[in-house]
N, CA, C and O atoms as a Maestro MAE file, in Angstrom:
{
 s_m_m2io_version
 :::
 2.0.0
}

f_m_ct {
 s_m_title
 :::
 protein
 m_atom[328] {
  # First column is atom index #
  i_m_mmod_type
  r_m_x_coord
  r_m_y_coord
  r_m_z_coord
  i_m_residue_number
  s_m_chain_name
  s_m_pdb_residue_name
  s_m_pdb_atom_name
  i_m_atomic_number
  :::
  1 25 117.057 82.003 103.683 1 A "MET " " N  " 7
  2 3 116.763 83.349 103.349 1 A "MET " " CA " 6
  3 2 116.263 84.097 104.453 1 A "MET " " C  " 6
  4 15 115.325 83.725 105.159 1 A "MET " " O  " 8
  5 25 117.076 85.446 104.630 2 A "SER " " N  " 7
  6 3 116.620 86.353 105.604 2 A "SER " " CA " 6
  7 2 115.650 87.422 105.045 2 A "SER " " C  " 6
  8 15 115.763 87.950 103.939 2 A "SER " " O  " 8
  9 25 114.657 87.677 105.979 3 A "VAL " " N  " 7
  10 3 113.694 88.565 105.420 3 A "VAL " " CA " 6
  11 2 113.780 89.810 106.184 3 A "VAL " " C  " 6
  12 15 114.136 89.770 107.361 3 A "VAL " " O  " 8
  13 25 113.501 90.840 105.647 4 A "ARG " " N  " 7
  14 3 113.579 92.273 106.239 4 A "ARG " " CA " 6
  15 2 112.009 92.905 105.977 4 A "ARG " " C  " 6
  16 15 111.549 92.852 104.836 4 A "ARG " " O  " 8
  17 25 111.330 93.417 106.926 5 A "ILE " " N  " 7
  18 3 109.996 94.316 106.576 5 A "ILE " " CA " 6
  19 2 110.646 95.787 106.592 5 A "ILE " " C  " 6
  20 15 111.161 96.302 107.585 5 A "ILE " " O  " 8
  21 25 110.539 96.335 105.402 6 A "ARG " " N  " 7
  22 3 110.970 97.394 105.033 6 A "ARG " " CA " 6
  23 2 110.287 98.294 103.978 6 A "ARG " " C  " 6
  24 15 109.401 97.772 103.301 6 A "ARG " " O  " 8
  25 25 110.651 99.792 103.732 7 A "LEU " " N  " 7
  26 3 109.900 100.594 102.881 7 A "LEU " " CA " 6
  27 2 110.513 100.420 101.421 7 A "LEU " " C  " 6
  28 15 111.721 100.279 101.228 7 A "LEU " " O  " 8
  29 25 109.522 100.445 100.380 8 A "THR " " N  " 7
  30 3 110.024 100.878 99.090 8 A "THR " " CA " 6
  31 2 109.377 102.162 98.746 8 A "THR " " C  " 6
  32 15 108.264 102.499 99.152 8 A "THR " " O  " 8
  33 25 110.091 102.809 98.025 9 A "ARG " " N  " 7
  34 3 109.824 104.440 97.659 9 A "ARG " " CA " 6
  35 2 108.983 104.343 96.271 9 A "ARG " " C  " 6
  36 15 109.384 103.738 95.277 9 A "ARG " " O  " 8
  37 25 107.700 105.070 96.376 10 A "GLN " " N  " 7
  38 3 106.925 105.077 95.143 10 A "GLN " " CA " 6
  39 2 106.726 106.559 95.052 10 A "GLN " " C  " 6
  40 15 107.211 107.424 95.782 10 A "GLN " " O  " 8
  41 25 105.896 106.700 93.987 11 A "GLY " " N  " 7
  42 3 105.363 108.380 93.839 11 A "GLY " " CA " 6
  43 2 106.568 109.115 92.813 11 A "GLY " " C  " 6
  44 15 107.365 108.484 92.118 11 A "GLY " " O  " 8
  45 25 106.480 110.478 92.910 12 A "THR " " N  " 7
  46 3 107.232 111.251 92.084 12 A "THR " " CA " 6
  47 2 108.205 112.057 92.552 12 A "THR " " C  " 6
  48 15 108.237 112.015 93.782 12 A "THR " " O  " 8
  49 25 109.035 112.795 92.066 13 A "LYS " " N  " 7
  50 3 109.917 113.608 92.819 13 A "LYS " " CA " 6
  51 2 109.088 114.561 93.497 13 A "LYS " " C  " 6
  52 15 107.999 115.023 93.157 13 A "LYS " " O  " 8
  53 25 109.912 114.815 94.696 14 A "LYS " " N  " 7
  54 3 109.397 115.374 95.668 14 A "LYS " " CA " 6
  55 2 108.039 115.358 96.395 14 A "LYS " " C  " 6
  56 15 107.521 116.286 97.016 14 A "LYS " " O  " 8
  57 25 107.581 114.143 96.195 15 A "LYS " " N  " 7
  58 3 106.340 113.561 96.547 15 A "LYS " " CA " 6
  59 2 106.230 112.313 96.979 15 A "LYS " " C  " 6
  60 15 105.383 111.579 96.471 15 A "LYS " " O  " 8
  61 25 106.965 111.917 97.867 16 A "PRO " " N  " 7
  62 3 107.226 110.382 98.177 16 A "PRO " " CA " 6
  63 2 106.174 109.731 98.804 16 A "PRO " " C  " 6
  64 15 105.449 110.342 99.589 16 A "PRO " " O  " 8
  65 25 105.992 108.427 98.513 17 A "PHE " " N  " 7
  66 3 104.574 107.585 98.870 17 A "PHE " " CA " 6
  67 2 105.627 106.256 98.936 17 A "PHE " " C  " 6
  68 15 106.544 105.976 98.164 17 A "PHE " " O  " 8
  69 25 105.127 105.500 100.219 18 A "TYR " " N  " 7
  70 3 105.953 104.232 100.504 18 A "TYR " " CA " 6
  71 2 105.134 103.128 100.635 18 A "TYR " " C  " 6
  72 15 103.962 103.202 101.001 18 A "TYR " " O  " 8
  73 25 105.776 101.989 100.316 19 A "ARG " " N  " 7
  74 3 104.983 100.596 100.388 19 A "ARG " " CA " 6
  75 2 106.031 99.907 101.414 19 A "ARG " " C  " 6
  76 15 107.261 99.899 101.449 19 A "ARG " " O  " 8
  77 25 104.947 99.285 102.299 20 A "ILE " " N  " 7
  78 3 105.801 98.620 103.429 20 A "ILE " " CA " 6
  79 2 105.562 97.091 102.818 20 A "ILE " " C  " 6
  80 15 104.478 96.635 102.453 20 A "ILE " " O  " 8
  81 25 106.832 96.427 102.800 21 A "VAL " " N  " 7
  82 3 106.675 95.286 102.255 21 A "VAL " " CA " 6
  83 2 107.704 94.156 103.135 21 A "VAL " " C  " 6
  84 15 108.480 94.552 104.005 21 A "VAL " " O  " 8
  85 25 107.570 92.777 102.770 22 A "ALA " " N  " 7
  86 3 108.656 91.974 103.249 22 A "ALA " " CA " 6
  87 2 109.409 91.566 102.021 22 A "ALA " " C  " 6
  88 15 108.851 91.020 101.069 22 A "ALA " " O  " 8
  89 25 110.591 91.820 102.057 23 A "ALA " " N  " 7
  90 3 111.610 91.399 101.086 23 A "ALA " " CA " 6
  91 2 113.001 90.545 101.607 23 A "ALA " " C  " 6
  92 15 113.383 90.602 102.775 23 A "ALA " " O  " 8
  93 25 113.560 89.900 100.756 24 A "ASP " " N  " 7
  94 3 114.740 89.625 101.075 24 A "ASP " " CA " 6
  95 2 115.714 90.571 101.286 24 A "ASP " " C  " 6
  96 15 115.668 91.691 100.777 24 A "ASP " " O  " 8
  97 25 116.644 90.165 102.051 25 A "ILE " " N  " 7
  98 3 117.666 91.295 102.691 25 A "ILE " " CA " 6
  99 2 118.618 91.570 101.528 25 A "ILE " " C  " 6
  100 15 119.210 92.649 101.558 25 A "ILE " " O  " 8
  101 25 118.831 90.787 100.568 26 A "GLU " " N  " 7
  102 3 119.783 91.046 99.358 26 A "GLU " " CA " 6
  103 2 119.012 91.601 98.409 26 A "GLU " " C  " 6
  104 15 119.739 91.902 97.462 26 A "GLU " " O  " 8
  105 25 117.637 91.946 98.159 27 A "SER " " N  " 7
  106 3 117.122 92.431 97.210 27 A "SER " " CA " 6
  107 2 117.368 93.930 97.328 27 A "SER " " C  " 6
  108 15 117.564 94.441 98.431 27 A "SER " " O  " 8
  109 25 117.358 94.761 96.006 28 A "PRO " " N  " 7
  110 3 117.380 96.295 96.310 28 A "PRO " " CA " 6
  111 2 116.233 96.859 96.807 28 A "PRO " " C  " 6
  112 15 115.149 96.276 96.831 28 A "PRO " " O  " 8
  113 25 116.444 98.034 97.228 29 A "ARG " " N  " 7
  114 3 115.433 98.670 98.029 29 A "ARG " " CA " 6
  115 2 113.858 98.981 97.127 29 A "ARG " " C  " 6
  116 15 112.751 98.944 97.665 29 A "ARG " " O  " 8
  117 25 114.065 99.222 95.957 30 A "ASP " " N  " 7
  118 3 112.770 99.159 95.082 30 A "ASP " " CA " 6
  119 2 112.645 98.100 94.036 30 A "ASP " " C  " 6
  120 15 112.133 98.255 92.927 30 A "ASP " " O  " 8
  121 25 113.221 96.900 94.560 31 A "GLY " " N  " 7
  122 3 113.235 95.959 93.793 31 A "GLY " " CA " 6
  123 2 112.107 94.604 94.025 31 A "GLY " " C  " 6
  124 15 110.947 94.872 94.339 31 A "GLY " " O  " 8
  125 25 112.443 93.485 93.888 32 A "ARG " " N  " 7
  126 3 111.403 92.533 94.174 32 A "ARG " " CA " 6
  127 2 111.373 92.240 95.629 32 A "ARG " " C  " 6
  128 15 112.391 92.228 96.321 32 A "ARG " " O  " 8
  129 25 110.025 91.974 96.132 33 A "PHE " " N  " 7
  130 3 109.695 91.876 97.370 33 A "PHE " " CA " 6
  131 2 108.827 90.443 97.477 33 A "PHE " " C  " 6
  132 15 108.641 89.795 96.447 33 A "PHE " " O  " 8
  133 25 108.397 90.061 98.533 34 A "LEU " " N  " 7
  134 3 107.556 88.996 98.858 34 A "LEU " " CA " 6
  135 2 106.366 89.058 99.063 34 A "LEU " " C  " 6
  136 15 105.559 88.227 98.648 34 A "LEU " " O  " 8
  137 25 106.062 90.162 99.806 35 A "GLU " " N  " 7
  138 3 104.629 90.408 99.997 35 A "GLU " " CA " 6
  139 2 104.264 91.893 100.332 35 A "GLU " " C  " 6
  140 15 104.896 92.419 101.249 35 A "GLU " " O  " 8
  141 25 103.389 92.558 99.736 36 A "LEU " " N  " 7
  142 3 102.965 93.898 100.178 36 A "LEU " " CA " 6
  143 2 102.254 94.013 101.668 36 A "LEU " " C  " 6
  144 15 101.205 93.393 101.836 36 A "LEU " " O  " 8
  145 25 102.650 94.575 102.444 37 A "LEU " " N  " 7
  146 3 101.849 94.563 104.048 37 A "LEU " " CA " 6
  147 2 101.425 95.831 104.254 37 A "LEU " " C  " 6
  148 15 100.837 96.057 105.312 37 A "LEU " " O  " 8
  149 25 101.587 96.687 103.496 38 A "GLY " " N  " 7
  150 3 100.821 98.197 103.910 38 A "GLY " " CA " 6
  151 2 101.338 99.248 103.048 38 A "GLY " " C  " 6
  152 15 102.150 98.990 102.159 38 A "GLY " " O  " 8
  153 25 100.892 100.459 103.279 39 A "THR " " N  " 7
  154 3 101.454 101.838 102.819 39 A "THR " " CA " 6
  155 2 101.605 102.744 103.902 39 A "THR " " C  " 6
  156 15 101.045 102.554 104.982 39 A "THR " " O  " 8
  157 25 102.404 103.812 103.643 40 A "TYR " " N  " 7
  158 3 103.019 105.031 104.332 40 A "TYR " " CA " 6
  159 2 102.969 106.145 103.436 40 A "TYR " " C  " 6
  160 15 103.762 106.265 102.502 40 A "TYR " " O  " 8
  161 25 101.951 107.059 103.726 41 A "ASN " " N  " 7
  162 3 102.041 108.452 103.113 41 A "ASN " " CA " 6
  163 2 102.602 109.330 103.880 41 A "ASN " " C  " 6
  164 15 101.710 109.671 104.657 41 A "ASN " " O  " 8
  165 25 103.669 109.974 104.159 42 A "PRO " " N  " 7
  166 3 103.911 111.196 104.895 42 A "PRO " " CA " 6
  167 2 103.727 112.523 104.381 42 A "PRO " " C  " 6
  168 15 104.017 113.448 105.140 42 A "PRO " " O  " 8
  169 25 103.257 112.815 103.117 43 A "MET " " N  " 7
  170 3 102.939 114.014 102.581 43 A "MET " " CA " 6
  171 2 101.751 114.595 103.280 43 A "MET " " C  " 6
  172 15 101.776 115.814 103.447 43 A "MET " " O  " 8
  173 25 100.643 113.882 103.747 44 A "ILE " " N  " 7
  174 3 99.300 114.471 104.276 44 A "ILE " " CA " 6
  175 2 99.837 114.452 106.097 44 A "ILE " " C  " 6
  176 15 100.660 113.809 106.749 44 A "ILE " " O  " 8
  177 25 98.854 115.525 106.380 45 A "GLU " " N  " 7
  178 3 98.921 115.595 107.860 45 A "GLU " " CA " 6
  179 2 97.584 115.277 108.681 45 A "GLU " " C  " 6
  180 15 96.588 115.995 108.583 45 A "GLU " " O  " 8
  181 25 97.636 114.249 109.422 46 A "PRO " " N  " 7
  182 3 98.531 113.562 109.952 46 A "PRO " " CA " 6
  183 2 99.071 112.482 108.777 46 A "PRO " " C  " 6
  184 15 98.468 112.329 107.715 46 A "PRO " " O  " 8
  185 25 100.350 111.728 109.147 47 A "ALA " " N  " 7
  186 3 100.614 110.734 108.032 47 A "ALA " " CA " 6
  187 2 99.611 109.727 108.145 47 A "ALA " " C  " 6
  188 15 99.052 109.304 109.157 47 A "ALA " " O  " 8
  189 25 99.435 109.327 106.642 48 A "ALA " " N  " 7
  190 3 98.647 108.058 106.522 48 A "ALA " " CA " 6
  191 2 99.144 106.670 106.530 48 A "ALA " " C  " 6
  192 15 99.655 106.251 105.492 48 A "ALA " " O  " 8
  193 25 99.066 105.928 107.521 49 A "ILE " " N  " 7
  194 3 99.596 104.533 107.789 49 A "ILE " " CA " 6
  195 2 98.457 103.448 107.499 49 A "ILE " " C  " 6
  196 15 97.469 103.491 108.231 49 A "ILE " " O  " 8
  197 25 98.502 102.644 106.665 50 A "THR " " N  " 7
  198 3 97.586 101.530 106.597 50 A "THR " " CA " 6
  199 2 98.593 100.205 106.622 50 A "THR " " C  " 6
  200 15 99.693 100.182 106.071 50 A "THR " " O  " 8
  201 25 97.985 99.073 107.392 51 A "LEU " " N  " 7
  202 3 98.782 98.111 107.559 51 A "LEU " " CA " 6
  203 2 97.947 96.766 107.777 51 A "LEU " " C  " 6
  204 15 97.045 96.736 108.615 51 A "LEU " " O  " 8
  205 25 98.294 95.590 106.953 52 A "LYS " " N  " 7
  206 3 97.803 94.352 107.300 52 A "LYS " " CA " 6
  207 2 98.553 93.670 108.415 52 A "LYS " " C  " 6
  208 15 99.558 92.991 108.204 52 A "LYS " " O  " 8
  209 25 97.970 93.895 109.750 53 A "GLU " " N  " 7
  210 3 98.442 93.492 110.950 53 A "GLU " " CA " 6
  211 2 98.587 92.173 111.127 53 A "GLU " " C  " 6
  212 15 99.497 91.730 111.827 53 A "GLU " " O  " 8
  213 25 97.680 91.376 110.494 54 A "ASP " " N  " 7
  214 3 97.809 89.868 110.795 54 A "ASP " " CA " 6
  215 2 99.053 89.205 109.674 54 A "ASP " " C  " 6
  216 15 99.696 88.189 109.937 54 A "ASP " " O  " 8
  217 25 99.202 89.941 108.520 55 A "ARG " " N  " 7
  218 3 100.566 89.370 107.786 55 A "ARG " " CA " 6
  219 2 101.747 89.922 108.372 55 A "ARG " " C  " 6
  220 15 102.792 89.274 108.313 55 A "ARG " " O  " 8
  221 25 101.705 91.221 109.023 56 A "ILE " " N  " 7
  222 3 102.964 91.616 109.576 56 A "ILE " " CA " 6
  223 2 103.383 90.745 110.689 56 A "ILE " " C  " 6
  224 15 104.548 90.360 110.778 56 A "ILE " " O  " 8
  225 25 102.312 90.365 111.691 57 A "LYS " " N  " 7
  226 3 102.487 89.504 112.522 57 A "LYS " " CA " 6
  227 2 102.998 88.224 112.150 57 A "LYS " " C  " 6
  228 15 103.931 87.757 112.804 57 A "LYS " " O  " 8
  229 25 102.437 87.497 111.038 58 A "TYR " " N  " 7
  230 3 102.994 86.432 110.653 58 A "TYR " " CA " 6
  231 2 104.385 86.436 110.324 58 A "TYR " " C  " 6
  232 15 105.145 85.532 110.672 58 A "TYR " " O  " 8
  233 25 104.759 87.508 109.614 59 A "TRP " " N  " 7
  234 3 106.300 87.747 109.273 59 A "TRP " " CA " 6
  235 2 107.263 87.893 110.520 59 A "TRP " " C  " 6
  236 15 108.386 87.391 110.557 59 A "TRP " " O  " 8
  237 25 106.737 88.584 111.464 60 A "LEU " " N  " 7
  238 3 107.395 88.793 112.528 60 A "LEU " " CA " 6
  239 2 107.481 87.338 113.277 60 A "LEU " " C  " 6
  240 15 108.445 87.134 114.015 60 A "LEU " " O  " 8
  241 25 106.631 86.469 113.123 61 A "ASP " " N  " 7
  242 3 106.861 85.153 114.034 61 A "ASP " " CA " 6
  243 2 107.818 84.364 112.901 61 A "ASP " " C  " 6
  244 15 108.669 83.583 113.325 61 A "ASP " " O  " 8
  245 25 107.706 84.524 111.817 62 A "GLU " " N  " 7
  246 3 108.672 83.842 110.980 62 A "GLU " " CA " 6
  247 2 110.154 84.121 111.077 62 A "GLU " " C  " 6
  248 15 111.063 83.427 110.622 62 A "GLU " " O  " 8
  249 25 110.251 85.328 111.791 63 A "GLY " " N  " 7
  250 3 111.926 85.835 112.096 63 A "GLY " " CA " 6
  251 2 112.158 87.050 111.109 63 A "GLY " " C  " 6
  252 15 113.295 87.483 110.924 63 A "GLY " " O  " 8
  253 25 111.087 87.571 110.502 64 A "ALA " " N  " 7
  254 3 111.507 88.928 109.797 64 A "ALA " " CA " 6
  255 2 112.089 90.034 110.647 64 A "ALA " " C  " 6
  256 15 111.713 90.080 111.819 64 A "ALA " " O  " 8
  257 25 112.933 90.906 110.226 65 A "LYS " " N  " 7
  258 3 113.308 91.959 111.236 65 A "LYS " " CA " 6
  259 2 112.880 93.126 110.599 65 A "LYS " " C  " 6
  260 15 113.224 93.291 109.429 65 A "LYS " " O  " 8
  261 25 112.088 94.091 111.245 66 A "PRO " " N  " 7
  262 3 111.760 95.128 110.655 66 A "PRO " " CA " 6
  263 2 113.022 96.508 110.483 66 A "PRO " " C  " 6
  264 15 113.890 96.653 111.344 66 A "PRO " " O  " 8
  265 25 112.951 97.205 109.548 67 A "SER " " N  " 7
  266 3 113.786 98.221 109.454 67 A "SER " " CA " 6
  267 2 113.580 99.298 110.670 67 A "SER " " C  " 6
  268 15 112.508 99.402 111.267 67 A "SER " " O  " 8
  269 25 114.566 99.967 110.921 68 A "THR " " N  " 7
  270 3 114.353 101.054 111.979 68 A "THR " " CA " 6
  271 2 113.183 101.943 111.799 68 A "THR " " C  " 6
  272 15 112.506 102.152 112.806 68 A "THR " " O  " 8
  273 25 112.792 102.565 110.562 69 A "THR " " N  " 7
  274 3 111.684 103.286 110.167 69 A "THR " " CA " 6
  275 2 110.418 102.364 110.294 69 A "THR " " C  " 6
  276 15 109.448 102.863 110.865 69 A "THR " " O  " 8
  277 25 110.313 101.092 109.833 70 A "VAL " " N  " 7
  278 3 109.240 100.372 110.149 70 A "VAL " " CA " 6
  279 2 108.965 100.103 111.336 70 A "VAL " " C  " 6
  280 15 107.789 100.182 111.693 70 A "VAL " " O  " 8
  281 25 109.884 99.752 112.167 71 A "GLN " " N  " 7
  282 3 109.800 99.519 113.636 71 A "GLN " " CA " 6
  283 2 109.185 100.753 114.340 71 A "GLN " " C  " 6
  284 15 108.356 100.526 115.221 71 A "GLN " " O  " 8
  285 25 109.498 102.022 114.049 72 A "SER " " N  " 7
  286 3 109.017 103.077 114.647 72 A "SER " " CA " 6
  287 2 107.420 103.327 114.105 72 A "SER " " C  " 6
  288 15 106.504 103.799 114.779 72 A "SER " " O  " 8
  289 25 107.363 102.920 112.842 73 A "LEU " " N  " 7
  290 3 105.753 103.004 112.312 73 A "LEU " " CA " 6
  291 2 104.724 102.042 113.086 73 A "LEU " " C  " 6
  292 15 103.590 102.352 113.451 73 A "LEU " " O  " 8
  293 25 105.477 100.600 113.286 74 A "LEU " " N  " 7
  294 3 104.819 99.623 113.978 74 A "LEU " " CA " 6
  295 2 104.427 100.053 115.498 74 A "LEU " " C  " 6
  296 15 103.353 99.772 116.030 74 A "LEU " " O  " 8
  297 25 105.494 100.788 116.106 75 A "LYS " " N  " 7
  298 3 105.195 101.243 117.389 75 A "LYS " " CA " 6
  299 2 104.096 102.320 117.530 75 A "LYS " " C  " 6
  300 15 103.295 102.443 118.456 75 A "LYS " " O  " 8
  301 25 104.234 103.113 116.361 76 A "ARG " " N  " 7
  302 3 102.970 104.136 116.464 76 A "ARG " " CA " 6
  303 2 101.686 103.797 116.353 76 A "ARG " " C  " 6
  304 15 100.772 104.406 116.911 76 A "ARG " " O  " 8
  305 25 101.517 102.569 115.451 77 A "GLN " " N  " 7
  306 3 100.205 102.010 115.242 77 A "GLN " " CA " 6
  307 2 99.706 100.801 116.650 77 A "GLN " " C  " 6
  308 15 98.585 100.321 116.821 77 A "GLN " " O  " 8
  309 25 100.894 100.579 117.446 78 A "GLY " " N  " 7
  310 3 100.672 99.874 118.546 78 A "GLY " " CA " 6
  311 2 100.787 98.268 118.322 78 A "GLY " " C  " 6
  312 15 100.419 97.473 119.187 78 A "GLY " " O  " 8
  313 25 101.376 97.843 116.978 79 A "ILE " " N  " 7
  314 3 101.803 96.668 117.103 79 A "ILE " " CA " 6
  315 2 103.080 96.214 117.674 79 A "ILE " " C  " 6
  316 15 104.167 96.769 117.514 79 A "ILE " " O  " 8
  317 25 102.802 94.965 118.473 80 A "PRO " " N  " 7
  318 3 103.982 94.661 119.405 80 A "PRO " " CA " 6
  319 2 105.004 94.072 118.553 80 A "PRO " " C  " 6
  320 15 104.618 93.548 117.508 80 A "PRO " " O  " 8
  321 25 106.289 94.073 118.839 81 A "GLN " " N  " 7
  322 3 107.391 93.319 118.064 81 A "GLN " " CA " 6
  323 2 107.551 92.096 118.722 81 A "GLN " " C  " 6
  324 15 107.335 91.991 119.929 81 A "GLN " " O  " 8
  325 25 108.013 90.904 117.825 82 A "ALA " " N  " 7
  326 3 108.221 89.527 118.379 82 A "ALA " " CA " 6
  327 2 109.644 89.459 118.886 82 A "ALA " " C  " 6
  328 15 110.069 88.422 119.395 82 A "ALA " " O  " 8
  :::
 }
 m_bond[327] {
  # First column is bond index #
  i_m_from
  i_m_to
  i_m_order
  :::
  1 1 2 1
  2 2 3 1
  3 3 4 2
  4 3 5 1
  5 5 6 1
  6 6 7 1
  7 7 8 2
  8 7 9 1
  9 9 10 1
  10 10 11 1
  11 11 12 2
  12 11 13 1
  13 13 14 1
  14 14 15 1
  15 15 16 2
  16 15 17 1
  17 17 18 1
  18 18 19 1
  19 19 20 2
  20 19 21 1
  21 21 22 1
  22 22 23 1
  23 23 24 2
  24 23 25 1
  25 25 26 1
  26 26 27 1
  27 27 28 2
  28 27 29 1
  29 29 30 1
  30 30 31 1
  31 31 32 2
  32 31 33 1
  33 33 34 1
  34 34 35 1
  35 35 36 2
  36 35 37 1
  37 37 38 1
  38 38 39 1
  39 39 40 2
  40 39 41 1
  41 41 42 1
  42 42 43 1
  43 43 44 2
  44 43 45 1
  45 45 46 1
  46 46 47 1
  47 47 48 2
  48 47 49 1
  49 49 50 1
  50 50 51 1
  51 51 52 2
  52 51 53 1
  53 53 54 1
  54 54 55 1
  55 55 56 2
  56 55 57 1
  57 57 58 1
  58 58 59 1
  59 59 60 2
  60 59 61 1
  61 61 62 1
  62 62 63 1
  63 63 64 2
  64 63 65 1
  65 65 66 1
  66 66 67 1
  67 67 68 2
  68 67 69 1
  69 69 70 1
  70 70 71 1
  71 71 72 2
  72 71 73 1
  73 73 74 1
  74 74 75 1
  75 75 76 2
  76 75 77 1
  77 77 78 1
  78 78 79 1
  79 79 80 2
  80 79 81 1
  81 81 82 1
  82 82 83 1
  83 83 84 2
  84 83 85 1
  85 85 86 1
  86 86 87 1
  87 87 88 2
  88 87 89 1
  89 89 90 1
  90 90 91 1
  91 91 92 2
  92 91 93 1
  93 93 94 1
  94 94 95 1
  95 95 96 2
  96 95 97 1
  97 97 98 1
  98 98 99 1
  99 99 100 2
  100 99 101 1
  101 101 102 1
  102 102 103 1
  103 103 104 2
  104 103 105 1
  105 105 106 1
  106 106 107 1
  107 107 108 2
  108 107 109 1
  109 109 110 1
  110 110 111 1
  111 111 112 2
  112 111 113 1
  113 113 114 1
  114 114 115 1
  115 115 116 2
  116 115 117 1
  117 117 118 1
  118 118 119 1
  119 119 120 2
  120 119 121 1
  121 121 122 1
  122 122 123 1
  123 123 124 2
  124 123 125 1
  125 125 126 1
  126 126 127 1
  127 127 128 2
  128 127 129 1
  129 129 130 1
  130 130 131 1
  131 131 132 2
  132 131 133 1
  133 133 134 1
  134 134 135 1
  135 135 136 2
  136 135 137 1
  137 137 138 1
  138 138 139 1
  139 139 140 2
  140 139 141 1
  141 141 142 1
  142 142 143 1
  143 143 144 2
  144 143 145 1
  145 145 146 1
  146 146 147 1
  147 147 148 2
  148 147 149 1
  149 149 150 1
  150 150 151 1
  151 151 152 2
  152 151 153 1
  153 153 154 1
  154 154 155 1
  155 155 156 2
  156 155 157 1
  157 157 158 1
  158 158 159 1
  159 159 160 2
  160 159 161 1
  161 161 162 1
  162 162 163 1
  163 163 164 2
  164 163 165 1
  165 165 166 1
  166 166 167 1
  167 167 168 2
  168 167 169 1
  169 169 170 1
  170 170 171 1
  171 171 172 2
  172 171 173 1
  173 173 174 1
  174 174 175 1
  175 175 176 2
  176 175 177 1
  177 177 178 1
  178 178 179 1
  179 179 180 2
  180 179 181 1
  181 181 182 1
  182 182 183 1
  183 183 184 2
  184 183 185 1
  185 185 186 1
  186 186 187 1
  187 187 188 2
  188 187 189 1
  189 189 190 1
  190 190 191 1
  191 191 192 2
  192 191 193 1
  193 193 194 1
  194 194 195 1
  195 195 196 2
  196 195 197 1
  197 197 198 1
  198 198 199 1
  199 199 200 2
  200 199 201 1
  201 201 202 1
  202 202 203 1
  203 203 204 2
  204 203 205 1
  205 205 206 1
  206 206 207 1
  207 207 208 2
  208 207 209 1
  209 209 210 1
  210 210 211 1
  211 211 212 2
  212 211 213 1
  213 213 214 1
  214 214 215 1
  215 215 216 2
  216 215 217 1
  217 217 218 1
  218 218 219 1
  219 219 220 2
  220 219 221 1
  221 221 222 1
  222 222 223 1
  223 223 224 2
  224 223 225 1
  225 225 226 1
  226 226 227 1
  227 227 228 2
  228 227 229 1
  229 229 230 1
  230 230 231 1
  231 231 232 2
  232 231 233 1
  233 233 234 1
  234 234 235 1
  235 235 236 2
  236 235 237 1
  237 237 238 1
  238 238 239 1
  239 239 240 2
  240 239 241 1
  241 241 242 1
  242 242 243 1
  243 243 244 2
  244 243 245 1
  245 245 246 1
  246 246 247 1
  247 247 248 2
  248 247 249 1
  249 249 250 1
  250 250 251 1
  251 251 252 2
  252 251 253 1
  253 253 254 1
  254 254 255 1
  255 255 256 2
  256 255 257 1
  257 257 258 1
  258 258 259 1
  259 259 260 2
  260 259 261 1
  261 261 262 1
  262 262 263 1
  263 263 264 2
  264 263 265 1
  265 265 266 1
  266 266 267 1
  267 267 268 2
  268 267 269 1
  269 269 270 1
  270 270 271 1
  271 271 272 2
  272 271 273 1
  273 273 274 1
  274 274 275 1
  275 275 276 2
  276 275 277 1
  277 277 278 1
  278 278 279 1
  279 279 280 2
  280 279 281 1
  281 281 282 1
  282 282 283 1
  283 283 284 2
  284 283 285 1
  285 285 286 1
  286 286 287 1
  287 287 288 2
  288 287 289 1
  289 289 290 1
  290 290 291 1
  291 291 292 2
  292 291 293 1
  293 293 294 1
  294 294 295 1
  295 295 296 2
  296 295 297 1
  297 297 298 1
  298 298 299 1
  299 299 300 2
  300 299 301 1
  301 301 302 1
  302 302 303 1
  303 303 304 2
  304 303 305 1
  305 305 306 1
  306 306 307 1
  307 307 308 2
  308 307 309 1
  309 309 310 1
  310 310 311 1
  311 311 312 2
  312 311 313 1
  313 313 314 1
  314 314 315 1
  315 315 316 2
  316 315 317 1
  317 317 318 1
  318 318 319 1
  319 319 320 2
  320 319 321 1
  321 321 322 1
  322 322 323 1
  323 323 324 2
  324 323 325 1
  325 325 326 1
  326 326 327 1
  327 327 328 2
  :::
 }
}
């Protein structure tokens, strides 16, 4: 099973709110996920990012690959990629 750290969209129309999750690559975007790793709210200034750093590091060590957007969020928060 390949795991990807990616965003799932929440919120209402024109007011997005995202969860950062570890999910199987074959799962749909807003479908089943393995673990909730944080949140991202781009609608406030500055954008609010909350992360469970220890769990993100665990999944990266297990071989999970972050999506490009999540990779940029991790870089912004100062979490090194494995």
